[in-house]
N, C-alpha and C positions, 0 to 999 in steps of 0.2 A: 683290304689293306687301307688304312688311313694314314696319310702323310700331312703334316702340318709345317708351315713355315711361319717364323716371326722374327722380325727385328726387335730386339729387347731394349735397344737404347740403354745398355748397361744391365748385365745379368743381376748384379746386386740390387739395383733399383727395382727391376721387375720382380725379383723374389720378395722384396719388401712390400710390393703391391699384390701379392697372392698368386704369383705365377705358378709356383710349385704345387700348391693344392689343386689348382685348375688343371695342371698337366696331368696329375694323378687320375683325374676323372675325365680326361679329354678323349680317351680311346685311341690316342695317336699310337701307331706302330713305329713310325719314324718321325722325329721332330727336328727340323732344321732351324738353327738359330743364327742370327747375325748381330753384329755390333755388341759383342760381349763386354767391351770396355774393361777387361780384366786379364791378368796373368795368372799362371797356375797357383801362385802364392796367395792370390786373392779369393780363390775358389774354395768354398766350404764343401764338406763331404757330400751333402745332398745336392749340391750344384754339379759336382764331378760325376755323380752316379745316383740320380734320383731313384727311389725304390721302383724296381721292375725295369729299369733301363740301364743300358751301357752308354757311357759318354765318351765322345771323341771330339778333339778341339785342335784349332789352328790359331794360336794367339799371335797378335801383333807385337812386334818388338817394342814399340812405343807404349809406354804405360798408360792405361785408361783409354785405349784407343782401339776401335775396330775389333777384329777377331770373329771367328765363326766356330760353329759346333754342330754336332749331331748327336741326339739321343735316339737309341733304338732298343727295341725289346729283344731283338736277335743280335748275337755277337757278329760283328763284321768279319767277313772272310779276309778283306784286304782294305787298308786305309791309305789313301793318297793325300798327302798334305802339300798344298801349294801347286802352282802351275809350271814351276821351273824357271821363273823370271825373278831374279832376286829383288828388284825394287817393288814388284807387286807382292811377292810372298812375304816381305818384311812387314807389310800391313795386315797379314792375316785375313785373306779375302777368299780362299778356295779350299774346300775340304770335301773329298769324295769317299764314300764308303760303299763297298761292294758286298752284295749278298747273292750268292749264286750268280744268275745272269742279270741281276738288277744292280744298277749303280744309282746312288742317290747322292747329289751334290748340294752342299750349302754354300751359296755364293753371295758376296757382298760387293757389288760394283761400286766404284768411287762416285761420290757426288762432286759436281763441278761448281756448286753454288757459292763457294767461299771466294772465287776469283779465277782469273784467266789461267793461272799456273795449274790449278787443280783441274780446270776444265780440259786443259791439254793433256794432263795425265790421264783423265778419264777417257779421252779419245785414244790415247796410246793403249790403254788396257783393252778397250773395245777392239782395236785392230789386232792386238795379239790373241785375244780370246776367240775371235771368229774362227781361225783355222782349227782351234781346239773343239769348238762346237761342231765343225764339219767332221772332224775325226771321230767324235762320239757318235754322231749319227751313222757313220760308216762302219763303226765297230761291230754291229750286229747285236749289241747288248740293249737291253731295256734301260733306259736312263731317264731320270727326272731331275732337273736343275731347279732348286728352290731357293728363293731369296729375294733380297732387295736389289732390284736391277737399276734403280734410280732413273728410270725412264718411264714416262707415261706415253703409251704408244699412239693412241688415237684421241680425237676430241672427246669421246664419250668416257675417257679414262681420267678426267679431271674436271672439276667444277668450273673453274675459270679458264677455260682453254683459250679464249680470245686474248686475255691479258697476259698469257705466259708463253706466247709463241717465241719470244726472244730470250727466254730464261732457261738455265740449265735444267735438264729433266724433260724438256719439251721442245728442244731445239730441232730444226729440221733434220740435221745430220744424225741426231740420236734416233729420231723417229724412223728415218730411212734405214738405219742400221738394224733396228728392231724388225722392220718390214722384211728385210733381207733374211734375218734369222728365221722368221716365221714363214716366209715364202720360199725363196730359192733353197735355203739350207734344209728347211722341212721340219722345224720344231712346231709342236702343238701347244697353243695357249689354252691350258686345261680349263680355266675359269671361263673364257670366252666360248669354249665348246658348248657349254651348257647355258651360258648367259650372254648371247651374242649381242644384245641391245641394251642391257641394264646400265644404268648410270650411277644414281645416288647410292646404291647398295654395294657398288663394286669397290669403293675407295678403301685403301689399306693404310694410308698415312695422311696426317693432318698437322699443319704447322701449329707451333705453340703460340702464334701471334693471332690477335684479333678474333678470339672465340671461334677459331676455324673448326674445332671438333663439335662444339655446341651447334654450330650453324651447318655442319656437314660440308664445309668447303674443303674437299679432300682430293687426293690423288691416288690412282691405282698404279703403284710402282713395285709392288710385291707380286711375284708370279711363281707358278710351278709350270715350267716348260717340259714337256715329255716328248720322247721319241714316238713316231706315229703308232706303233703297235700298242704301247702303253697308253698313249693318249685316247686310243679308241676304247679303253677300258674305264674311263672316267664315268662315274654314276652320280656324283655329287661334288659341288664346289661352292663354298660359302665363306664369307668374312664374319668372324666372331666379334661382336661388339657389346655383348651383355656385361663384360667386365673390361677394364682398361689397365693394361700392364705397361704400356709404352706409348709413344706417339704413333706407333704402328699398330695394326690389329692382326691377329692370327688369320692366315688363309688356310682353310681346311679342305682337303680334297680326298675323296674316297674312290678307290679303284677296285674293280673286281679282281679276284685272285686268278 
């Protein structure tokens, strides 16, 4: 089973850069999308349901903003839209599809980089999301949460770790929260399972400033976190950089059936 996650930074923009032809040949069984920046009226037929896939979406209320989706070859048994918190759900940040005993989540945690107000909202979302992460672990289901978490966990997860210790995405509080998720709560960082020490090849996002992509001055902020049983089934995990559809790169993880 191959699961892919990608922040599109706009589905229309990504499609203009060749995302859909790549998707058709990606081998992805389930593909999680973040930052659609679209509403249903903006979505063309091939975006709603690419050949061979069923599409599920949680759009933000604000036009041209946020939004998450899931493409899957199999029809979902159940679809859960939102976390049940109105202010978070208005931004289109959580979508869960269930397939038998497997749950796949497309998640887009907020960024706090635009100012203190948004950073406080990010902390609020993190606080509300933590009990949900605990509940999912306790559910007995196999679960993988794919998406843009907007947090680089360790020094090896970004190029300029020394210069970003006071910046959103690498704040001590954010890193401690992620350590709690991966430690006490018990989620498995699938990429780090297979690549415990890698640095330069792990990055999934690059700023549009200062030739960051060309110089590979990146951050690893896109993850697939799995419950322990599913995490033990990871056999490959890689970042795809041959083509560029967004300021993020696809994270591709293969699991044994």
